[in-house]
C-alpha positions in Angstrom: -0.1 -0.1 -0.6 3.0 2.3 1.4 4.6 1.9 -2.5 1.2 2.4 -4.6 0.3 5.5 -2.1 4.3 6.4 -2.6 3.7 6.3 -6.8 0.4 7.7 -7.1 1.6 11.2 -4.8 5.0 11.1 -7.1 2.8 11.1 -10.5 0.4 13.8 -9.4 2.9 16.1 -8.2 4.3 15.6 -11.7 1.3 16.2 -13.2 0.3 19.1 -11.3 3.8 20.7 -12.4 2.8 19.9 -16.1 -0.7 21.0 -15.7 0.5 24.7 -14.4 2.0 25.0 -17.9 -1.0 23.4 -20.0 -3.2 25.7 -22.2 -6.4 23.7 -20.6 -7.2 21.3 -17.9 -9.6 19.5 -16.3 -10.0 17.0 -13.3 -13.3 15.0 -11.9 -13.6 12.8 -9.2 -16.2 9.7 -8.6 -16.9 7.6 -5.3 -19.5 5.4 -5.9 -20.8 3.3 -2.8 -22.3 -0.2 -3.6 -24.8 -1.5 -1.9 -26.2 -4.3 -4.0 -27.3 -7.5 -3.1 -29.2 -8.1 0.5 -28.2 -4.2 1.5 -26.0 -6.3 4.4 -23.0 -5.5 2.3 -21.1 -2.3 1.1 -17.8 -1.6 -1.1 -17.2 2.0 -2.1 -14.7 3.1 -5.2 -12.8 6.1 -5.8 -11.9 7.3 -9.7 -10.2 10.4 -10.3 -9.1 11.5 -13.5 -6.6 14.4 -14.4 -5.9 15.3 -17.7 -4.0 18.9 -19.4 -3.9 20.0 -23.0 -1.7 21.8 -24.7 -2.0 23.0 -28.7 -1.9 25.3 -31.0 -3.9 26.3 -34.6 -3.3 22.8 -36.4 -1.6 20.8 -33.4 -2.4 19.9 -30.2 -1.6 16.7 -27.3 -3.9 15.4 -25.0 -2.7 13.6 -21.6 -5.1 12.1 -18.8 -4.3 10.2 -16.2 -7.0 8.2 -13.9 -6.4 5.9 -10.7 -9.0 3.9 -9.1 -8.6 3.2 -5.7 -11.4 0.4 -3.9 -11.7 1.7 -0.2 -10.9 -0.6 2.9 -9.7 -3.7 0.2 -6.1 -3.2 0.8 -3.7 -2.5 -1.8 -6.5 -2.3 -4.2 -5.0 1.3 -5.9 -4.5 1.5 -9.6 -2.8 4.2 -11.7 -3.2 4.0 -15.3 -3.2 6.3 -18.7 -6.0 7.2 -19.3 -5.8 9.0 -22.8 -2.6 10.4 -24.4 -2.6 11.4 -28.1 -1.2 14.1 -30.2 -3.0 15.1 -33.1 -2.4 17.4 -36.4 -3.7 19.1 -39.0 -3.3 17.4 -42.9 -2.8 19.9 -45.3 -5.8 21.7 -44.5 -8.4 18.9 -45.4 -8.1 16.3 -42.5 -6.5 15.7 -38.6 -4.1 12.7 -37.9 -4.6 11.7 -34.4 -2.3 9.4 -32.6 -2.3 7.4 -29.2 -4.6 6.2 -26.7 -8.7 7.6 -26.9 -11.7 7.5 -25.6 -14.3 7.4 -28.6 -17.9 7.8 -29.0 -19.6 6.5 -32.5 -23.5 7.0 -32.9 -25.4 4.7 -30.5 -22.3 3.4 -29.2 -23.2 -0.1 -29.8 -20.1 -0.6 -30.8 -17.7 2.0 -29.8 -18.7 4.1 -26.5 -16.6 5.4 -23.5 -18.9 3.3 -20.8 -18.9 6.0 -18.3 -20.1 3.6 -15.8 -16.7 1.4 -15.3 -14.0 1.8 -13.4 -12.2 1.4 -16.3 -13.5 3.1 -19.3 -13.3 2.2 -23.0 -10.1 3.3 -25.1 -8.8 2.2 -28.2 -4.7 2.7 -28.9 -4.2 3.4 -32.8 -5.0 6.6 -35.0 -7.7 8.7 -36.4 -8.1 10.6 -39.6 -10.7 13.2 -39.5 -12.5 14.9 -42.5 -15.4 17.4 -41.5 -16.7 19.3 -43.8 -20.2 20.1 -44.9 -21.1 17.3 -46.5 -20.4 14.4 -44.4 -18.4 14.1 -41.1 -15.9 11.1 -41.4 -13.6 9.3 -39.4 -11.0 6.7 -40.4 -9.5 4.5 -37.9 -7.1 1.7 -37.1 -6.3 0.4 -33.8 -3.5 -2.4 -32.7 -2.6 -4.0 -29.7 -0.6 -7.2 -29.1 0.2 -9.7 -25.9 4.3 -9.0 -25.9 5.2 -11.2 -27.6 4.4 -10.3 -31.2 0.8 -11.9 -31.5 -2.1 -9.7 -31.6 -4.4 -9.1 -29.1 -6.6 -6.4 -31.1 -6.6 -5.6 -34.8 -9.4 -3.2 -36.0 -9.9 -1.0 -38.8 -13.1 1.3 -38.9 -14.7 3.9 -40.9 -17.3 6.2 -39.3 -19.6 8.9 -41.1 -22.1 11.3 -40.0 -24.5 13.8 -41.1 -27.2 16.3 -40.1 -29.4 18.5 -41.7 -32.3 20.2 -39.9 -34.8 18.1 -38.4 -32.7 14.9 -38.9 -29.1 13.2 -38.4 -27.7 9.9 -39.5 -24.4 7.9 -38.5 -23.1 5.1 -40.0 -20.2 2.7 -38.7 -18.3 -0.2 -40.0 -15.4 -2.4 -38.8 -13.2 -5.5 -39.4 -11.6 -6.7 -36.1 -10.0 -9.6 -35.3 -9.3 -10.5 -31.3 -8.0 -13.7 -29.5 -8.8 -16.2 -32.4 -12.1 -14.3 -33.4 -12.3 -12.5 -36.4 -15.5 -10.1 -37.1 -17.1 -7.1 -39.0 -19.7 -5.1 -37.8 -22.4 -2.4 -39.1 -24.6 -0.2 -37.2 -27.0 2.5 -38.7 -28.3 5.0 -36.5 -31.5 7.4 -37.7 -33.0 10.3 -35.7 -35.5 12.7 -36.4 -37.4 15.6 -34.5 -40.9 16.3 -34.9 -43.5 18.6 -33.7 -41.3 21.3 -33.6 -38.7 19.4 -31.5 -41.2 17.7 -28.8 -41.1 14.3 -30.6 -37.3 12.9 -30.8 -37.6 9.6 -33.0 -34.4 7.3 -33.2 -33.8 4.1 -34.7 -30.4 1.9 -34.3 -29.4 -1.4 -36.6 -26.5 -3.2 -35.8 -25.1 -6.1 -37.6 -22.2 -8.7 -36.7 -20.6 -11.6 -38.7 -18.6 -13.6 -36.4 -16.1 -16.6 -37.5 -14.2 -18.0 -34.4 -11.1 -20.1 -35.5 -12.5 -23.5 -37.1 -16.1 -22.8 -37.3 -18.6 -21.0 -40.1 -19.1 -17.3 -39.7 -22.4 -16.6 -37.1 -24.7 -13.8 -38.5 -26.3 -11.4 -35.8 -28.5 -8.7 -35.6 -30.4 -6.5 -33.3 -32.4 -3.5 -33.6 -33.9 -0.6 -31.3 -36.5 1.6 -31.9 -37.7 4.1 -29.5 -39.4 7.7 -29.1 -38.7 10.6 -26.8 -41.8 12.8 -26.1 -41.0 16.3 -24.1 -44.1 17.0 -22.0 -42.6 20.4 -20.7 -39.4 22.0 -19.8 -38.8 19.5 -17.0 -40.4 16.0 -17.7 -39.9 14.0 -20.8 -41.4 10.5 -21.7 -39.4 7.7 -23.5 -41.0 4.7 -25.0 -39.1 2.1 -27.3 -38.8 -1.7 -28.2 -35.3 -3.7 -28.5 -35.5 -6.7 -30.8 -32.7 -9.7 -31.4 -32.5 -11.5 -34.2 -32.0 -15.6 -33.7 -28.5 -16.1 -33.3 -28.3 -12.7 -30.4 -25.6 -10.2 -30.5 -22.5 -9.5 -29.0 -20.0 -6.4 -28.9 -16.9 -8.9 -29.5 -14.1 -6.4 -29.0 -16.1 -4.9 -26.1 -15.7 -1.3 -27.0 -19.7 -1.0 -26.8 -22.0 0.8 -24.1 -23.1 -2.7 -23.1 -22.6 -6.0 -21.7 -22.4 -9.4 -23.3 -25.6 -11.8 -23.2 -25.3 -13.6 -20.1 -22.9 -11.3 -18.2 -24.1 -9.1 -15.1 -24.2 -5.7 -17.5 -25.8 -3.8 -14.3 -22.6 -4.1 -12.5 -20.0 -3.4 -15.8 -22.0 -0.8 -18.1 -25.3 -0.1 -15.6 -27.9 -1.1 -18.0 -29.4 -4.1 -19.1 -27.0 -5.6 -21.3 -27.9 -6.9 -25.0 -30.0 -9.9 -24.6 -30.4 -13.4 -26.2 -31.5 -15.1 -29.3 -34.6 -14.3 -30.4 -35.5 -12.0 -27.1 -37.6 -8.8 -27.3 -37.3 -5.9 -24.6 -40.6 -3.4 -24.3 -39.4 -0.6 -22.4 -41.1 2.6 -20.8 -39.9 5.2 -18.6 -39.8 8.7 -18.2 -37.6 11.8 -16.4 -38.4 14.5 -14.3 -36.6 17.5 -13.2 -37.6 20.0 -10.1 -34.5 22.8 -10.0 -31.8 20.8 -8.9 -33.4 17.7 -8.0 -34.0 15.0 -10.6 -36.2 11.7 -10.9 -35.9 9.1 -13.4 -37.3 5.5 -14.0 -37.4 3.0 -16.5 -39.2 -0.3 -16.5 -38.1 -3.0 -19.2 -40.2 -6.3 -19.8 -38.3 -9.1 -21.9 -39.9 -11.9 -23.9 -38.5 -14.6 -26.0 -40.1 -16.0 -29.1 -39.0 -19.5 -28.4 -40.3 -19.8 -25.1 -43.7 -18.5 -24.1 -43.2 -18.4 -20.6 -40.1 -16.7 -20.0 -40.4 -13.1 -18.9 -38.0 -11.2 -17.8 -38.4 -7.7 -15.8 -36.6 -5.0 -14.8 -37.0 -1.7 -13.0 -34.6 1.3 -12.7 -35.4 4.1 -10.5 -32.8 7.4 -10.0 -32.8 10.5 -8.4 -30.2 13.3 -8.2 -29.1 16.6 -6.5 -27.1 19.2 -7.5 -24.8 20.6 -4.9 -23.8 23.2 -7.1 -22.6 24.1 -10.1 -19.3 21.8 -9.3 -20.8 18.8 -7.5 -24.2 15.9 -8.0 -25.5 13.5 -5.6 -27.2 10.5 -7.2 -28.9 7.3 -5.7 -30.0 4.6 -8.1 -32.2 1.4 -7.7 -32.5 -1.6 -9.8 -34.8 -4.4 -9.5 -34.0 -7.8 -12.5 -35.4 -11.1 -11.9 -33.4 -12.4 -15.2 -36.4 -14.4 -16.0 -36.6 -16.5 -13.2 -39.0 -15.8 -9.8 -36.6 -14.2 -7.7 -35.3 -10.4 -8.1 -31.6 -9.2 -8.2 -31.2 -6.2 -6.5 -28.4 -3.2 -7.2 -28.3 0.3 -5.5 -25.6 2.3 -6.2 -25.1 6.0 -4.5 -22.4 8.3 -6.8 -21.0 11.6 -5.6 -19.6 13.2 -8.7 -17.3 16.4 -8.3 -15.7 18.5 -11.3 -13.9 21.4 -10.5 
């Protein structure tokens, strides 16, 4: 523990010295108390991120580090580089960025930061970004090895986005290989704002073609259709339907905003997660803001086309309170029966501070 603390303090001192010369800096701290289960257990996790940026008219450098610490668990402190990248302008029509970055594309099914996690999603590689009046275009390459010359991850992707007036669209396509698995994925997201902005309609369609070494390719797909109606400045209602194909859907590289089917996505991503083959989720929820207070609730009902007796029910309830311009406190309760007779309960209390 003393060695970890010494290293953290040394790096913190170095970063603070570096930040003092930076053109821009940011810091945030999140403390989460997990009271899941029967309520007789409690664990507290702390995550702090400190970042600094330098740059000019056609170049930039960003560096940030994160510390994760599990309170009362001995030598549980973990120090790591969160982001470290440099960017430069290429001949006035594109930007090239190299290094480690957290990225979000479209609905986040394939690539998303996953801020719920202690170790958020990041990609090591390079991106070429072209942004003009016609289309926003990202070309990316990411490669990571196991330290012995063998590839842990080898990915190439393209993301195109376009918006005009009341609509926006995003197309994501990637080829990737990870630990004996080769796959390609495609995600198409479309959003339309109607009724003068009071009604937002969203469609997300995603496919995967996954080949495990020595087997034939497995085709996967899922679609999520939803609508959000803004009742007034303080209240909104959302309803939607997420459906999965005959082979289900899994995010092979684990870079998306939902956990795989069969994993506990409530703990890893803070949501219901992807469903199994031929399953469907009908959900309805809403949010209400009362000044410093905010309330939210969502109910999920999951059915299985191959099992008429299967029904999974999950309920999310959240309460938030703004402690000022720089801090917020939130409580979240989730109850999920996982298709069985007994509910699994999750409870989190989160304090977020951003100076």
